[in-house]
Biotite code that builds the C-alpha atoms (Angstrom):
import biotite.structure as struc

atoms = struc.array([
    struc.Atom([0.000, 0.000, 0.000], chain_id="A", res_id=1, res_name="MET", atom_name="CA", element="C"),
    struc.Atom([2.827, 2.412, 0.880], chain_id="A", res_id=2, res_name="LEU", atom_name="CA", element="C"),
    struc.Atom([4.501, 1.599, -2.442], chain_id="A", res_id=3, res_name="PHE", atom_name="CA", element="C"),
    struc.Atom([1.323, 2.482, -4.363], chain_id="A", res_id=4, res_name="ALA", atom_name="CA", element="C"),
    struc.Atom([1.069, 5.737, -2.420], chain_id="A", res_id=5, res_name="PHE", atom_name="CA", element="C"),
    struc.Atom([4.655, 6.620, -3.290], chain_id="A", res_id=6, res_name="LEU", atom_name="CA", element="C"),
    struc.Atom([4.117, 5.826, -6.944], chain_id="A", res_id=7, res_name="LEU", atom_name="CA", element="C"),
    struc.Atom([1.037, 8.014, -7.012], chain_id="A", res_id=8, res_name="GLY", atom_name="CA", element="C"),
    struc.Atom([3.064, 10.960, -5.744], chain_id="A", res_id=9, res_name="SER", atom_name="CA", element="C"),
    struc.Atom([5.804, 10.632, -8.371], chain_id="A", res_id=10, res_name="MET", atom_name="CA", element="C"),
    struc.Atom([6.057, 13.384, -10.978], chain_id="A", res_id=11, res_name="PRO", atom_name="CA", element="C"),
    struc.Atom([4.793, 12.682, -14.481], chain_id="A", res_id=12, res_name="ILE", atom_name="CA", element="C"),
    struc.Atom([7.593, 11.692, -16.838], chain_id="A", res_id=13, res_name="ALA", atom_name="CA", element="C"),
    struc.Atom([9.276, 14.595, -18.578], chain_id="A", res_id=14, res_name="ALA", atom_name="CA", element="C"),
    struc.Atom([9.142, 12.655, -21.855], chain_id="A", res_id=15, res_name="ALA", atom_name="CA", element="C"),
    struc.Atom([5.482, 13.660, -21.973], chain_id="A", res_id=16, res_name="ALA", atom_name="CA", element="C"),
    struc.Atom([6.775, 17.196, -22.501], chain_id="A", res_id=17, res_name="ASP", atom_name="CA", element="C"),
    struc.Atom([8.497, 16.094, -25.711], chain_id="A", res_id=18, res_name="CYS", atom_name="CA", element="C"),
    struc.Atom([5.831, 16.625, -28.349], chain_id="A", res_id=19, res_name="VAL", atom_name="CA", element="C"),
    struc.Atom([6.537, 15.121, -31.775], chain_id="A", res_id=20, res_name="PRO", atom_name="CA", element="C"),
    struc.Atom([5.930, 17.454, -34.688], chain_id="A", res_id=21, res_name="PRO", atom_name="CA", element="C"),
    struc.Atom([3.081, 16.840, -37.059], chain_id="A", res_id=22, res_name="GLU", atom_name="CA", element="C"),
    struc.Atom([4.149, 15.243, -40.304], chain_id="A", res_id=23, res_name="ARG", atom_name="CA", element="C"),
    struc.Atom([3.805, 17.695, -43.214], chain_id="A", res_id=24, res_name="PRO", atom_name="CA", element="C"),
    struc.Atom([1.165, 17.047, -45.841], chain_id="A", res_id=25, res_name="PHE", atom_name="CA", element="C"),
    struc.Atom([2.327, 16.323, -49.377], chain_id="A", res_id=26, res_name="LEU", atom_name="CA", element="C"),
    struc.Atom([-0.358, 16.435, -52.068], chain_id="A", res_id=27, res_name="PRO", atom_name="CA", element="C"),
    struc.Atom([-0.534, 13.535, -54.506], chain_id="A", res_id=28, res_name="GLN", atom_name="CA", element="C"),
    struc.Atom([-0.839, 15.777, -57.520], chain_id="A", res_id=29, res_name="SER", atom_name="CA", element="C"),
    struc.Atom([2.293, 17.353, -58.983], chain_id="A", res_id=30, res_name="GLN", atom_name="CA", element="C"),
    struc.Atom([0.137, 20.282, -60.096], chain_id="A", res_id=31, res_name="ASP", atom_name="CA", element="C"),
    struc.Atom([-0.878, 20.871, -56.481], chain_id="A", res_id=32, res_name="ASP", atom_name="CA", element="C"),
    struc.Atom([2.745, 20.534, -55.393], chain_id="A", res_id=33, res_name="MET", atom_name="CA", element="C"),
    struc.Atom([3.728, 23.251, -57.849], chain_id="A", res_id=34, res_name="ARG", atom_name="CA", element="C"),
    struc.Atom([0.793, 25.472, -56.964], chain_id="A", res_id=35, res_name="ALA", atom_name="CA", element="C"),
    struc.Atom([1.531, 25.311, -53.231], chain_id="A", res_id=36, res_name="TYR", atom_name="CA", element="C"),
    struc.Atom([5.311, 24.887, -53.439], chain_id="A", res_id=37, res_name="ALA", atom_name="CA", element="C"),
    struc.Atom([6.144, 27.763, -51.077], chain_id="A", res_id=38, res_name="ASP", atom_name="CA", element="C"),
    struc.Atom([3.706, 26.580, -48.420], chain_id="A", res_id=39, res_name="LEU", atom_name="CA", element="C"),
    struc.Atom([4.789, 22.941, -48.736], chain_id="A", res_id=40, res_name="ILE", atom_name="CA", element="C"),
    struc.Atom([8.483, 23.888, -48.601], chain_id="A", res_id=41, res_name="ARG", atom_name="CA", element="C"),
    struc.Atom([7.836, 25.965, -45.490], chain_id="A", res_id=42, res_name="SER", atom_name="CA", element="C"),
    struc.Atom([5.955, 23.087, -43.824], chain_id="A", res_id=43, res_name="ASP", atom_name="CA", element="C"),
    struc.Atom([8.787, 20.651, -44.523], chain_id="A", res_id=44, res_name="PHE", atom_name="CA", element="C"),
    struc.Atom([11.466, 23.059, -43.286], chain_id="A", res_id=45, res_name="GLU", atom_name="CA", element="C"),
    struc.Atom([9.471, 23.703, -40.118], chain_id="A", res_id=46, res_name="ALA", atom_name="CA", element="C"),
    struc.Atom([9.082, 19.954, -39.586], chain_id="A", res_id=47, res_name="TYR", atom_name="CA", element="C"),
    struc.Atom([12.823, 19.376, -39.961], chain_id="A", res_id=48, res_name="ILE", atom_name="CA", element="C"),
    struc.Atom([13.589, 22.091, -37.392], chain_id="A", res_id=49, res_name="ALA", atom_name="CA", element="C"),
    struc.Atom([10.880, 20.831, -35.033], chain_id="A", res_id=50, res_name="ASP", atom_name="CA", element="C"),
    struc.Atom([11.923, 17.183, -35.251], chain_id="A", res_id=51, res_name="VAL", atom_name="CA", element="C"),
    struc.Atom([15.472, 18.177, -34.324], chain_id="A", res_id=52, res_name="GLN", atom_name="CA", element="C"),
    struc.Atom([14.086, 19.944, -31.233], chain_id="A", res_id=53, res_name="ASP", atom_name="CA", element="C"),
    struc.Atom([12.029, 16.828, -30.481], chain_id="A", res_id=54, res_name="TYR", atom_name="CA", element="C"),
    struc.Atom([15.121, 14.607, -30.689], chain_id="A", res_id=55, res_name="PHE", atom_name="CA", element="C"),
    struc.Atom([17.011, 16.961, -28.350], chain_id="A", res_id=56, res_name="ARG", atom_name="CA", element="C"),
    struc.Atom([14.112, 16.821, -25.902], chain_id="A", res_id=57, res_name="CYS", atom_name="CA", element="C"),
    struc.Atom([14.087, 13.007, -25.970], chain_id="A", res_id=58, res_name="LEU", atom_name="CA", element="C"),
    struc.Atom([17.876, 12.888, -25.543], chain_id="A", res_id=59, res_name="ASP", atom_name="CA", element="C"),
    struc.Atom([17.651, 15.201, -22.524], chain_id="A", res_id=60, res_name="ALA", atom_name="CA", element="C"),
    struc.Atom([14.894, 13.078, -20.980], chain_id="A", res_id=61, res_name="GLU", atom_name="CA", element="C"),
    struc.Atom([16.878, 9.903, -21.592], chain_id="A", res_id=62, res_name="ARG", atom_name="CA", element="C"),
    struc.Atom([19.925, 11.422, -19.863], chain_id="A", res_id=63, res_name="ALA", atom_name="CA", element="C"),
    struc.Atom([17.765, 12.600, -16.948], chain_id="A", res_id=64, res_name="ARG", atom_name="CA", element="C"),
    struc.Atom([16.202, 9.144, -16.605], chain_id="A", res_id=65, res_name="ALA", atom_name="CA", element="C"),
    struc.Atom([19.628, 7.460, -16.504], chain_id="A", res_id=66, res_name="PHE", atom_name="CA", element="C"),
    struc.Atom([20.756, 9.786, -13.703], chain_id="A", res_id=67, res_name="VAL", atom_name="CA", element="C"),
    struc.Atom([17.535, 9.131, -11.807], chain_id="A", res_id=68, res_name="GLU", atom_name="CA", element="C"),
    struc.Atom([17.849, 5.359, -12.292], chain_id="A", res_id=69, res_name="ALA", atom_name="CA", element="C"),
    struc.Atom([21.398, 5.456, -10.938], chain_id="A", res_id=70, res_name="ARG", atom_name="CA", element="C"),
    struc.Atom([20.238, 7.453, -7.911], chain_id="A", res_id=71, res_name="GLU", atom_name="CA", element="C"),
    struc.Atom([17.336, 5.060, -7.289], chain_id="A", res_id=72, res_name="VAL", atom_name="CA", element="C"),
    struc.Atom([19.698, 2.103, -7.547], chain_id="A", res_id=73, res_name="SER", atom_name="CA", element="C"),
    struc.Atom([21.982, 3.725, -4.975], chain_id="A", res_id=74, res_name="ASP", atom_name="CA", element="C"),
    struc.Atom([18.985, 4.423, -2.725], chain_id="A", res_id=75, res_name="ASP", atom_name="CA", element="C"),
    struc.Atom([17.870, 0.815, -3.024], chain_id="A", res_id=76, res_name="TYR", atom_name="CA", element="C"),
    struc.Atom([21.352, -0.426, -2.124], chain_id="A", res_id=77, res_name="ALA", atom_name="CA", element="C"),
    struc.Atom([21.311, 1.828, 0.981], chain_id="A", res_id=78, res_name="ARG", atom_name="CA", element="C"),
    struc.Atom([17.885, 0.459, 1.869], chain_id="A", res_id=79, res_name="PHE", atom_name="CA", element="C"),
    struc.Atom([19.036, -3.144, 1.545], chain_id="A", res_id=80, res_name="LEU", atom_name="CA", element="C"),
    struc.Atom([22.157, -2.405, 3.598], chain_id="A", res_id=81, res_name="ASN", atom_name="CA", element="C"),
    struc.Atom([19.997, -0.822, 6.317], chain_id="A", res_id=82, res_name="ALA", atom_name="CA", element="C"),
    struc.Atom([18.038, -4.073, 6.618], chain_id="A", res_id=83, res_name="LEU", atom_name="CA", element="C"),
    struc.Atom([21.137, -6.150, 7.326], chain_id="A", res_id=84, res_name="GLU", atom_name="CA", element="C"),
])
């Protein structure tokens, strides 16, 4: 019961803050591609910039999670040693 209480009080994972960008739309018709070339180009360039930000966010969360996991492992070792 205590374990469930502790889990319930844990912060929500920061990875939830990493929002993937929306994939740009590419029309099927080459005529439409030509007609909306500037808009389509802009959408693709924005996606490329946004996906790089998304990858950086995921990398930062991964690094944070590794540090936290190491700290939790150390805490668990201290706990086990306290029981001896």
